Backbone as a chain_set.jsonl record, in Angstrom:
{"seq": "MLILVLLGLGTWQLQRKVEKEALLETLAQSQKNTALNVDDIKTPTLFQPLYATGQFVPDTTIFLQSKIHQGKNGVYVFDVFQTQGGRYLLIQRGWAIKEILNPPQGNLRIEGITRVPSSPNYFQPANSPPAYFWIDLKALSQDLNVPLLPYYLVANTSHDPRILPTLPFPLPPNNHLEYALTWYNLAFALGIMLLWNRKYYLKKEKL", "coords": {"N": [[68.891, 131.244, 61.828], [69.743, 130.807, 64.482], [67.309, 130.986, 65.763], [66.042, 128.642, 64.913], [67.66, 126.784, 66.18], [67.064, 127.336, 68.879], [64.331, 126.72, 68.901], [64.543, 124.013, 68.331], [65.833, 123.103, 70.652], [63.822, 123.586, 72.503], [61.84, 121.784, 71.635], [63.206, 119.394, 72.033], [63.342, 119.383, 74.83], [60.656, 118.987, 75.421], [60.36, 116.381, 74.505], [62.067, 115.113, 76.321], [60.565, 115.561, 78.598], [58.362, 113.843, 78.233], [59.707, 111.377, 78.315], [60.719, 111.471, 80.954], [58.347, 111.495, 82.431], [57.432, 108.924, 81.851], [59.427, 107.406, 83.098], [59.071, 108.17, 85.81], [56.526, 107.159, 86.194], [57.021, 104.441, 85.927], [58.646, 104.034, 88.163], [56.845, 104.672, 90.226], [54.917, 102.688, 89.849], [56.368, 100.373, 90.338], [56.734, 100.423, 93.07], [54.377, 99.455, 94.022], [54.354, 96.808, 93.542], [54.529, 93.353, 94.565], [57.055, 92.081, 96.683], [59.482, 89.82, 95.491], [61.126, 86.63, 95.867], [64.62, 86.505, 95.746], [65.866, 84.113, 95.093], [63.991, 82.864, 93.534], [63.711, 83.949, 91.033], [65.124, 84.641, 87.814], [66.056, 86.845, 86.239], [65.501, 89.904, 87.373], [63.32, 92.752, 86.872], [64.189, 96.212, 86.332], [64.293, 98.2, 89.243], [62.618, 96.497, 90.634], [60.821, 95.223, 93.43], [62.388, 93.123, 95.777], [63.204, 90.32, 97.91], [65.474, 88.716, 100.134], [66.551, 85.821, 101.81], [68.866, 84.734, 104.187], [72.296, 85.124, 104.969], [74.771, 87.58, 105.868], [77.964, 87.769, 104.318], [81.014, 87.382, 105.908], [83.666, 89.826, 106.104], [83.355, 91.176, 103.666], [82.653, 93.779, 103.3], [82.258, 96.871, 101.673], [82.838, 100.327, 100.786], [81.305, 103.126, 99.33], [82.745, 106.094, 98.484], [82.558, 109.535, 99.622], [79.755, 110.397, 99.782], [76.907, 112.347, 100.003], [74.62, 113.142, 102.541], [71.859, 114.699, 103.809], [73.311, 117.062, 103.935], [75.732, 116.255, 105.02], [78.92, 114.723, 104.735], [79.705, 111.393, 103.892], [79.67, 107.821, 103.675], [78.459, 105.22, 101.472], [77.324, 102.129, 102.573], [78.085, 98.87, 101.765], [77.417, 95.365, 101.622], [78.064, 91.897, 101.088], [75.609, 89.449, 100.556], [74.644, 86.192, 101.215], [72.304, 84.124, 99.855], [69.733, 81.75, 100.837], [69.512, 80.028, 98.757], [72.035, 79.903, 97.781], [73.022, 82.029, 96.287], [74.887, 85.031, 95.596], [74.559, 88.239, 96.63], [74.925, 91.683, 96.242], [74.411, 94.091, 98.694], [73.131, 97.251, 99.264], [73.284, 98.801, 102.134], [72.912, 101.288, 103.26], [73.551, 104.72, 104.28], [76.327, 106.084, 106.034], [78.081, 108.063, 108.448], [80.649, 107.386, 108.865], [83.035, 104.774, 108.111], [81.763, 101.603, 108.617], [82.246, 98.474, 109.821], [81.67, 94.884, 110.09], [78.891, 93.446, 109.574], [75.467, 92.619, 110.561], [74.951, 89.429, 112.144], [73.824, 86.018, 111.621], [70.734, 84.427, 110.466], [68.818, 86.289, 108.205], [66.206, 88.347, 106.833], [66.178, 90.261, 104.045], [64.851, 93.071, 102.519], [64.239, 95.007, 99.571], [64.981, 97.141, 96.744], [65.705, 96.463, 93.362], [68.635, 97.446, 91.658], [70.673, 98.495, 88.932], [74.071, 98.972, 88.361], [75.175, 102.206, 87.378], [77.098, 103.615, 84.682], [80.321, 105.07, 85.23], [80.914, 108.636, 85.379], [82.859, 111.272, 83.777], [83.94, 112.676, 85.852], [84.254, 111.092, 88.047], [86.486, 109.47, 90.212], [88.835, 106.791, 89.559], [88.249, 103.449, 90.684], [90.065, 102.2, 93.412], [90.802, 99.737, 95.151], [91.16, 99.538, 98.694], [89.398, 101.683, 98.264], [86.453, 102.804, 96.9], [84.48, 104.31, 94.345], [82.436, 104.006, 92.616], [80.105, 101.476, 91.522], [81.174, 98.426, 90.309], [80.274, 95.506, 89.36], [81.414, 93.196, 88.213], [84.164, 93.567, 88.631], [84.132, 93.716, 91.4], [83.334, 91.144, 92.044], [85.66, 89.766, 91.55], [87.421, 91.076, 93.3], [86.294, 90.501, 95.797], [86.082, 87.831, 95.695], [83.738, 86.331, 95.16], [80.894, 85.131, 93.326], [79.069, 87.5, 92.237], [75.651, 88.487, 91.737], [74.244, 90.033, 88.752], [73.155, 92.479, 89.498], [72.279, 94.778, 92.138], [70.955, 95.237, 95.48], [69.054, 97.725, 96.956], [68.583, 98.174, 100.178], [65.717, 98.198, 102.374], [66.037, 98.463, 105.061], [68.774, 98.863, 107.3], [69.556, 97.273, 109.378], [71.079, 98.278, 111.388], [71.434, 100.867, 113.616], [73.249, 102.891, 113.213], [73.57, 103.163, 110.551], [71.971, 104.74, 107.997], [69.129, 104.013, 106.109], [68.978, 104.294, 102.554], [67.275, 106.073, 99.933], [65.668, 104.035, 97.599], [64.781, 104.75, 95.119], [65.554, 106.769, 92.394], [64.406, 109.937, 92.2], [63.994, 112.003, 89.956], [63.573, 115.489, 89.272], [60.915, 116.793, 87.271], [61.265, 119.086, 85.277], [61.128, 119.801, 82.669], [59.173, 120.984, 81.068], [59.172, 123.651, 81.858], [61.761, 124.293, 81.05], [61.483, 123.941, 78.294], [59.618, 125.96, 77.671], [61.173, 128.148, 78.282], [63.178, 128.062, 76.266], [61.532, 128.35, 74.004], [60.447, 130.87, 74.491], [62.742, 132.422, 74.35], [63.337, 132.055, 71.643], [61.087, 133.296, 70.53], [61.417, 135.933, 71.506], [63.83, 136.596, 70.265], [63.009, 136.482, 67.609], [61.188, 138.633, 67.54], [62.97, 140.748, 68.002], [64.566, 140.582, 65.7], [62.663, 141.137, 63.71], [61.962, 143.722, 64.45], [64.409, 145.061, 64.116], [64.73, 144.701, 61.366], [62.528, 146.138, 60.408], [63.259, 148.639, 61.334], [65.621, 149.25, 59.905], [64.662, 149.169, 57.285], [62.929, 151.324, 57.354], [64.761, 153.321, 57.821], [66.218, 153.305, 55.455], [64.425, 154.396, 53.698], [64.382, 157.034, 54.34]], "CA": [[69.498, 129.966, 62.201], [69.712, 130.694, 65.937], [65.913, 130.734, 66.151], [65.792, 127.215, 64.691], [68.354, 126.063, 67.254], [66.284, 127.515, 70.104], [63.106, 125.925, 68.763], [64.935, 122.608, 68.451], [66.083, 122.818, 72.067], [62.52, 123.525, 73.173], [61.197, 120.527, 71.264], [63.952, 118.324, 72.714], [62.924, 119.366, 76.227], [59.33, 118.36, 75.478], [60.581, 114.941, 74.394], [62.626, 114.687, 77.607], [59.45, 115.585, 79.538], [57.608, 112.6, 78.047], [60.545, 110.295, 78.812], [60.782, 111.561, 82.414], [57.05, 111.07, 82.95], [57.389, 107.468, 81.756], [60.3, 106.879, 84.147], [58.432, 108.362, 87.105], [55.402, 106.226, 86.262], [57.614, 103.126, 86.185], [59.078, 104.008, 89.561], [55.666, 104.651, 91.092], [54.26, 101.399, 89.712], [57.192, 99.332, 90.945], [56.552, 100.441, 94.519], [53.142, 98.757, 94.348], [54.511, 95.383, 93.269], [54.883, 92.487, 95.685], [58.453, 91.66, 96.676], [59.716, 88.43, 95.124], [62.337, 86.039, 96.416], [65.757, 86.519, 94.827], [66.158, 82.744, 94.663], [62.923, 82.34, 92.682], [63.674, 84.607, 89.729], [66.411, 84.627, 87.125], [66.453, 88.211, 85.897], [64.455, 90.846, 87.79], [63.235, 94.01, 86.147], [64.788, 97.342, 87.032], [63.51, 98.764, 90.34], [61.661, 95.522, 91.135], [60.973, 94.865, 94.843], [62.847, 91.765, 96.026], [63.688, 90.02, 99.248], [66.403, 87.592, 100.181], [66.772, 85.249, 103.133], [70.198, 84.155, 104.265], [73.176, 85.789, 105.923], [75.86, 88.366, 105.312], [79.252, 87.09, 104.228], [82.018, 88.164, 106.644], [84.834, 90.414, 105.429], [83.057, 91.598, 102.289], [82.11, 95.13, 103.347], [82.939, 97.917, 100.914], [82.242, 101.646, 101.0], [81.396, 104.123, 98.273], [83.244, 107.29, 99.146], [82.09, 110.9, 99.348], [78.317, 110.431, 99.546], [76.299, 113.388, 100.824], [73.284, 112.878, 103.082], [71.424, 115.783, 104.682], [74.375, 118.045, 104.052], [76.935, 115.71, 105.641], [79.68, 113.808, 103.888], [79.89, 110.068, 104.483], [79.876, 106.706, 102.742], [77.439, 104.195, 101.326], [77.819, 100.861, 103.108], [77.667, 97.703, 100.988], [77.863, 94.054, 102.092], [77.632, 90.745, 100.29], [74.616, 88.621, 101.235], [74.469, 84.868, 100.617], [70.922, 83.68, 100.035], [69.568, 80.334, 101.161], [69.706, 79.272, 97.516], [73.445, 79.904, 97.405], [73.383, 83.165, 95.443], [75.601, 86.112, 96.277], [73.904, 89.485, 96.251], [75.467, 92.883, 96.881], [73.356, 94.847, 99.367], [73.415, 98.61, 99.718], [72.576, 98.881, 103.407], [72.554, 102.662, 103.549], [74.579, 105.758, 104.414], [76.88, 106.276, 107.375], [79.022, 109.165, 108.498], [81.98, 106.805, 108.871], [83.075, 103.395, 107.645], [81.312, 100.682, 109.667], [82.443, 97.073, 109.448], [80.944, 93.873, 110.868], [77.443, 93.426, 109.379], [74.767, 91.745, 111.511], [75.132, 87.995, 111.922], [72.638, 85.177, 111.729], [69.806, 84.404, 109.341], [68.065, 87.535, 108.091], [65.41, 88.603, 105.625], [66.48, 91.597, 103.552], [63.961, 93.529, 101.459], [64.706, 96.221, 98.927], [64.672, 97.41, 95.347], [66.831, 96.135, 92.489], [69.281, 98.502, 90.885], [71.803, 98.104, 88.091], [75.047, 100.062, 88.461], [75.33, 103.104, 86.243], [78.482, 103.812, 84.269], [80.919, 106.262, 85.857], [81.103, 109.796, 84.521], [84.248, 111.706, 83.634], [84.399, 113.339, 87.065], [84.428, 110.118, 89.107], [87.825, 108.853, 90.243], [88.887, 105.354, 89.334], [88.268, 102.622, 91.885], [91.378, 101.714, 93.825], [90.498, 99.036, 96.407], [89.79, 99.446, 99.22], [88.604, 102.888, 98.026], [85.535, 102.654, 95.766], [83.702, 105.507, 94.048], [81.277, 103.565, 91.841], [79.921, 100.03, 91.606], [81.518, 97.592, 89.171], [79.992, 94.196, 89.936], [82.373, 92.21, 87.73], [85.425, 93.778, 89.34], [83.919, 93.382, 92.81], [83.321, 89.684, 92.154], [87.055, 89.342, 91.632], [88.03, 91.636, 94.506], [85.746, 89.854, 96.987], [86.156, 86.382, 95.461], [82.398, 85.74, 95.192], [80.201, 85.369, 92.055], [77.935, 88.382, 92.505], [74.588, 88.629, 90.753], [74.482, 91.226, 87.918], [72.406, 93.625, 90.016], [72.399, 94.865, 93.586], [69.703, 95.529, 96.17], [69.036, 98.846, 97.894], [67.77, 97.613, 101.262], [64.79, 99.081, 103.084], [66.545, 98.641, 106.415], [70.2, 98.559, 107.379], [69.783, 96.415, 110.537], [72.092, 98.931, 112.209], [70.982, 102.251, 113.803], [74.282, 103.838, 112.781], [73.526, 103.223, 109.094], [70.659, 105.229, 107.603], [68.711, 103.487, 104.804], [68.948, 105.265, 101.47], [66.124, 105.937, 99.051], [65.971, 103.132, 96.482], [64.304, 105.286, 93.858], [65.97, 108.107, 91.984], [63.216, 110.704, 91.864], [64.466, 113.217, 89.298], [62.519, 116.477, 89.029], [60.473, 116.891, 85.88], [61.165, 120.518, 84.99], [61.411, 119.984, 81.252], [58.206, 121.906, 80.465], [59.676, 124.997, 82.118], [62.919, 124.492, 80.18], [60.994, 124.095, 76.92], [59.034, 127.296, 77.555], [62.282, 129.111, 78.278], [63.778, 128.081, 74.932], [60.564, 128.913, 73.06], [60.354, 132.312, 74.752], [63.947, 133.039, 73.797], [63.171, 132.075, 70.191], [60.085, 134.33, 70.236], [62.018, 137.249, 71.748], [64.806, 136.837, 69.216], [62.26, 136.767, 66.394], [60.682, 140.004, 67.651], [64.103, 141.654, 67.837], [64.965, 140.59, 64.304], [61.638, 141.844, 62.957], [62.06, 145.161, 64.785], [65.609, 145.57, 63.458], [64.472, 144.751, 59.925], [61.626, 147.263, 60.183], [64.001, 149.876, 61.611], [66.544, 149.52, 58.806], [63.875, 149.495, 56.098], [62.445, 152.696, 57.542], [65.927, 154.198, 57.726], [66.602, 153.38, 54.059], [63.46, 155.24, 52.982], [64.614, 158.439, 54.654]], "C": [[69.42, 129.74, 63.712], [68.301, 130.409, 66.436], [65.589, 129.252, 65.986], [66.46, 126.374, 65.772], [67.554, 126.15, 68.549], [64.986, 126.713, 70.046], [63.408, 124.436, 68.887], [65.19, 122.211, 69.893], [64.779, 122.724, 72.848], [61.803, 122.223, 72.889], [61.882, 119.347, 71.939], [63.553, 118.234, 74.18], [61.528, 118.77, 76.386], [59.453, 116.844, 75.345], [61.139, 114.381, 75.7], [61.533, 114.656, 78.675], [58.646, 114.29, 79.457], [58.403, 111.416, 78.593], [60.596, 110.291, 80.334], [59.467, 111.128, 83.043], [56.928, 109.551, 82.918], [58.242, 106.829, 82.841], [59.647, 107.003, 85.514], [57.244, 107.427, 87.283], [55.907, 104.813, 86.547], [58.034, 102.987, 87.635], [57.893, 103.905, 90.508], [54.98, 103.285, 91.047], [55.046, 100.304, 90.406], [57.034, 99.284, 92.457], [55.313, 99.661, 94.949], [53.269, 97.244, 94.164], [54.906, 94.62, 94.527], [56.335, 92.053, 95.564], [58.564, 90.17, 96.388], [61.027, 87.941, 95.72], [63.44, 86.027, 95.359], [66.03, 85.129, 94.271], [65.128, 82.19, 93.694], [62.9, 82.957, 91.291], [65.079, 84.624, 89.136], [66.908, 86.04, 86.854], [65.339, 89.168, 86.295], [64.445, 92.074, 86.893], [63.854, 95.119, 86.99], [63.8, 97.92, 88.044], [62.451, 97.789, 90.883], [61.889, 95.253, 92.619], [61.349, 93.391, 94.99], [63.131, 91.579, 97.503], [64.607, 88.809, 99.157], [66.515, 87.123, 101.619], [68.112, 84.532, 103.12], [71.038, 84.893, 105.279], [74.263, 86.566, 105.185], [77.159, 87.563, 105.352], [80.294, 87.934, 104.949], [83.119, 88.69, 105.72], [84.578, 90.757, 103.964], [82.453, 93.002, 102.254], [82.938, 96.065, 102.475], [82.183, 99.227, 101.126], [82.405, 102.487, 99.737], [81.696, 105.457, 98.934], [82.488, 108.554, 98.723], [80.624, 110.946, 98.936], [77.667, 111.401, 100.537], [74.901, 112.963, 101.257], [72.953, 113.961, 104.099], [72.559, 116.756, 104.977], [75.666, 117.548, 104.664], [77.607, 114.729, 104.691], [79.885, 112.483, 104.614], [80.119, 109.025, 103.414], [78.597, 105.885, 102.619], [78.066, 102.87, 101.766], [77.22, 99.714, 102.304], [78.219, 96.439, 101.644], [77.346, 92.984, 101.155], [76.733, 89.863, 101.148], [74.494, 87.298, 100.499], [73.066, 84.377, 100.913], [70.883, 82.198, 100.393], [69.751, 79.452, 99.936], [71.137, 79.286, 97.021], [73.862, 81.023, 96.479], [74.066, 84.241, 96.287], [75.107, 87.45, 95.727], [74.556, 90.651, 96.991], [74.312, 93.716, 97.417], [73.866, 96.238, 99.714], [72.599, 98.845, 100.992], [72.191, 100.304, 103.761], [73.762, 103.567, 103.646], [75.042, 105.851, 105.859], [77.913, 107.388, 107.326], [80.463, 108.671, 108.531], [81.891, 105.36, 108.414], [82.782, 102.442, 108.804], [81.437, 99.254, 109.151], [81.499, 96.175, 110.252], [79.425, 93.978, 110.685], [76.78, 92.502, 110.388], [74.906, 90.279, 111.128], [73.797, 87.265, 112.04], [71.77, 85.256, 110.489], [68.921, 85.642, 109.356], [67.21, 87.504, 106.837], [65.65, 90.063, 105.248], [65.525, 91.933, 102.418], [64.514, 94.808, 100.852], [64.295, 96.286, 97.477], [65.907, 97.121, 94.504], [67.336, 97.378, 91.767], [70.393, 97.884, 90.055], [72.8, 99.251, 88.123], [75.087, 100.9, 87.192], [76.81, 103.281, 85.921], [79.051, 105.068, 84.917], [81.001, 107.415, 84.865], [82.564, 110.233, 84.544], [84.815, 112.288, 84.927], [84.62, 112.362, 88.223], [85.826, 109.521, 89.065], [87.727, 107.362, 89.966], [88.873, 104.615, 90.668], [89.69, 102.134, 92.157], [91.205, 101.029, 95.172], [91.586, 99.246, 97.464], [88.928, 100.701, 99.032], [87.766, 102.702, 96.759], [84.715, 103.931, 95.616], [82.481, 105.196, 93.187], [81.278, 102.045, 91.834], [80.236, 99.373, 90.274], [81.402, 96.146, 89.662], [80.972, 93.126, 89.461], [83.702, 92.336, 88.466], [85.293, 93.408, 90.81], [83.878, 91.873, 93.016], [84.742, 89.14, 92.28], [87.7, 89.818, 92.927], [87.596, 90.879, 95.758], [85.725, 88.332, 96.877], [84.809, 85.693, 95.669], [81.702, 86.052, 93.861], [78.932, 86.195, 92.26], [76.911, 88.339, 91.373], [74.784, 89.935, 89.983], [73.621, 92.425, 88.301], [72.65, 93.673, 91.517], [71.066, 95.307, 94.183], [69.906, 96.717, 97.099], [68.059, 98.474, 99.0], [66.869, 98.664, 101.898], [65.234, 99.36, 104.509], [67.996, 98.198, 106.453], [70.516, 97.536, 108.464], [70.892, 96.966, 111.431], [71.683, 100.398, 112.378], [72.003, 103.292, 113.373], [74.297, 104.022, 111.27], [72.112, 103.601, 108.675], [70.285, 104.665, 106.234], [68.621, 104.6, 103.769], [67.747, 105.019, 100.577], [66.476, 105.044, 97.862], [65.624, 103.715, 95.129], [64.94, 106.632, 93.559], [64.73, 108.874, 91.536], [63.632, 112.027, 91.232], [63.323, 114.198, 89.103], [62.177, 116.538, 87.554], [60.196, 118.357, 85.558], [61.3, 120.815, 83.502], [60.405, 120.895, 80.554], [58.672, 123.339, 80.659], [60.876, 125.305, 81.222], [62.478, 124.725, 78.739], [60.413, 125.491, 76.705], [60.11, 128.371, 77.527], [62.898, 129.218, 76.897], [62.828, 128.701, 73.907], [60.431, 130.419, 73.246], [61.571, 133.048, 74.214], [63.867, 133.127, 72.279], [62.183, 133.162, 69.785], [60.678, 135.726, 70.402], [63.034, 137.597, 70.673], [64.12, 137.17, 67.903], [61.714, 138.183, 66.391], [61.797, 141.004, 67.426], [64.535, 141.744, 66.379], [63.955, 141.34, 63.437], [61.714, 143.34, 63.206], [63.268, 145.767, 64.098], [65.394, 145.709, 61.946], [63.579, 145.939, 59.59], [62.348, 148.585, 60.361], [64.912, 150.229, 60.436], [65.806, 149.837, 57.513], [63.36, 150.925, 56.169], [63.572, 153.686, 57.359], [66.35, 154.361, 56.276], [65.67, 154.283, 53.248], [63.684, 156.727, 53.241], [65.657, 159.073, 53.748]], "O": [[69.081, 128.65, 64.174], [68.115, 129.68, 67.41], [64.924, 128.669, 66.843], [65.902, 125.375, 66.226], [67.386, 125.147, 69.242], [64.59, 126.097, 71.035], [62.629, 123.686, 69.475], [64.814, 121.119, 70.318], [64.642, 121.891, 73.743], [61.223, 121.619, 73.792], [61.218, 118.405, 72.371], [63.437, 117.136, 74.723], [61.251, 118.112, 77.389], [58.723, 116.104, 76.006], [60.737, 113.303, 76.139], [61.572, 113.809, 79.567], [58.29, 113.708, 80.481], [57.841, 110.546, 79.258], [60.524, 109.227, 80.949], [59.467, 110.463, 84.079], [56.384, 108.952, 83.845], [57.844, 105.83, 83.441], [59.663, 106.053, 86.297], [56.98, 106.955, 88.389], [55.293, 104.074, 87.316], [57.809, 101.951, 88.262], [57.927, 103.145, 91.475], [54.518, 102.781, 92.071], [54.458, 99.4, 91.001], [57.184, 98.223, 93.063], [55.206, 99.25, 96.105], [52.391, 96.489, 94.582], [55.534, 95.167, 95.433], [56.797, 91.699, 94.479], [57.839, 89.358, 96.963], [61.918, 88.729, 96.036], [63.226, 85.596, 94.226], [66.385, 84.987, 93.101], [65.361, 81.145, 93.086], [62.125, 82.512, 90.444], [66.079, 84.621, 89.854], [68.038, 86.388, 87.196], [64.319, 89.233, 85.609], [65.438, 92.391, 86.238], [64.02, 94.979, 88.202], [62.622, 98.105, 87.741], [61.492, 98.219, 91.524], [63.032, 95.071, 93.036], [60.711, 92.518, 94.402], [63.28, 92.546, 98.251], [64.522, 88.0, 98.233], [66.567, 87.937, 102.541], [68.448, 83.821, 102.173], [70.543, 85.255, 106.346], [74.62, 86.256, 104.048], [77.415, 86.794, 106.279], [80.443, 89.112, 104.625], [83.451, 88.081, 104.703], [85.471, 90.641, 103.125], [81.809, 93.37, 101.272], [84.168, 96.053, 102.53], [81.04, 99.234, 101.585], [83.487, 102.557, 99.153], [80.98, 105.891, 99.836], [81.884, 108.631, 97.654], [80.288, 111.469, 97.873], [77.855, 111.288, 101.748], [74.103, 112.488, 100.449], [73.646, 114.132, 105.102], [72.74, 117.208, 106.107], [76.61, 118.322, 104.819], [76.947, 114.005, 103.945], [80.2, 112.457, 105.804], [80.698, 109.314, 102.367], [77.767, 105.854, 103.527], [79.188, 102.539, 101.381], [76.001, 99.601, 102.178], [79.338, 96.433, 102.157], [76.312, 93.152, 100.508], [77.043, 89.566, 102.302], [74.265, 87.279, 99.289], [72.679, 84.229, 102.073], [71.881, 81.489, 100.265], [70.1, 78.277, 100.051], [71.43, 78.741, 95.957], [74.961, 80.978, 95.928], [73.86, 84.348, 97.495], [75.224, 87.743, 94.537], [74.72, 90.612, 98.211], [73.357, 94.014, 96.698], [74.897, 96.39, 100.369], [71.388, 99.06, 100.938], [71.227, 100.509, 104.498], [74.848, 103.24, 103.168], [74.247, 105.713, 106.789], [78.541, 107.625, 106.294], [81.392, 109.431, 108.26], [80.803, 104.789, 108.34], [83.457, 102.468, 109.832], [80.806, 98.881, 108.162], [80.644, 96.657, 110.996], [78.741, 94.536, 111.542], [77.457, 91.683, 111.01], [74.971, 89.932, 109.948], [72.794, 87.818, 112.492], [72.029, 86.044, 109.579], [68.348, 85.999, 110.386], [67.461, 86.736, 105.908], [65.365, 90.976, 106.023], [65.402, 91.167, 101.461], [65.174, 95.595, 101.53], [63.385, 95.584, 97.036], [67.022, 97.486, 94.879], [66.564, 98.232, 91.331], [70.98, 96.872, 90.438], [72.409, 100.402, 87.93], [75.041, 100.375, 86.08], [77.667, 103.115, 86.789], [78.319, 106.035, 85.128], [81.139, 107.2, 83.66], [83.393, 109.644, 85.237], [86.032, 112.383, 85.082], [85.122, 112.762, 89.274], [86.298, 109.111, 88.005], [86.668, 106.754, 90.122], [89.42, 105.098, 91.66], [90.409, 101.715, 91.25], [91.428, 101.642, 96.216], [92.777, 99.146, 97.17], [87.833, 100.775, 99.588], [88.307, 102.471, 95.678], [84.309, 104.551, 96.599], [81.59, 106.034, 93.046], [82.295, 101.404, 92.099], [79.651, 99.709, 89.245], [82.317, 95.625, 90.299], [81.326, 92.235, 90.233], [84.292, 91.336, 88.874], [86.22, 92.854, 91.402], [84.334, 91.374, 94.045], [84.995, 88.186, 93.016], [88.432, 89.072, 93.577], [88.396, 90.638, 96.662], [85.394, 87.633, 97.835], [84.734, 84.621, 96.269], [81.9, 87.137, 93.316], [77.847, 85.641, 92.435], [77.263, 88.177, 90.205], [75.421, 90.856, 90.495], [73.393, 93.303, 87.469], [73.166, 92.719, 92.098], [70.157, 95.706, 93.455], [70.816, 96.719, 97.928], [66.847, 98.459, 98.785], [67.203, 99.847, 101.955], [64.855, 100.372, 105.097], [68.401, 97.282, 105.738], [71.616, 96.984, 108.487], [71.56, 96.215, 112.142], [71.591, 101.115, 111.382], [71.655, 104.458, 113.187], [74.957, 104.927, 110.76], [71.162, 102.874, 108.962], [71.051, 104.823, 105.283], [68.229, 105.722, 104.089], [67.258, 103.894, 100.474], [67.481, 105.279, 97.191], [66.109, 103.24, 94.102], [64.873, 107.544, 94.383], [64.077, 108.476, 90.571], [63.624, 113.061, 91.9], [62.206, 113.782, 88.796], [63.04, 116.358, 86.694], [59.05, 118.807, 85.565], [61.557, 121.955, 83.117], [60.742, 121.52, 79.548], [58.581, 124.154, 79.741], [61.008, 126.412, 80.699], [63.018, 125.586, 78.045], [60.678, 126.13, 75.687], [59.975, 129.38, 76.834], [63.123, 130.321, 76.398], [63.25, 129.475, 73.049], [60.314, 131.16, 72.27], [61.457, 134.155, 73.688], [64.27, 134.127, 71.685], [62.412, 133.873, 68.807], [60.476, 136.598, 69.556], [63.104, 138.739, 70.22], [64.582, 138.036, 67.16], [61.763, 138.866, 65.368], [61.601, 142.005, 66.736], [64.834, 142.826, 65.875], [64.339, 142.089, 62.538], [61.551, 144.137, 62.283], [63.18, 146.866, 63.551], [65.812, 146.69, 61.33], [63.824, 146.66, 58.622], [62.09, 149.543, 59.632], [64.965, 151.387, 60.019], [66.258, 150.671, 56.728], [63.355, 151.646, 55.171], [63.371, 154.768, 56.807], [66.797, 155.44, 55.888], [66.074, 154.861, 52.239], [63.239, 157.575, 52.468], [65.962, 160.257, 53.891]]}, "num_chains": 1, "name": "protein.A"}
């Protein structure tokens, strides 16, 4: 029974390998696409390059707490951006070692990659404004009193030397082949042990 479980885990890792390869291919392909204007599209695809022209909305800065960058603890800096078409887009400007208010003023062009917030896991604390630990666009629309778009933009530049741009693409390692081989090797080793034990006891019974 245990051998079947180990073989099943190995096969599952091979399936995860195929899924991860597809994701990495999607990410790589999206980087080659031309950035489109936020005001010209209704629903962008995940990880699609976009740009927006307009200005940051004052007093709408929020921070995601406890974000590690190069071994240092800090925050992700987010601001609301109003496009020339009147849309409100949440912008992830980057990482900073401390909370930095007052986004740049004036008309700007912001480029980046679209992301959709992921659901919080069991280990993430609940949001308690002004402390945020994960992105909830519906709740933020109420907190900031602006109708945010159902996605946010990870900007290529922060327009502030104190804020370091963050990578827009999650680049997960694809180690599933190694994991699959580990499970298969364990199943093989267990099978050898069982065969050896069976042979040993059969030999012992003949004595």
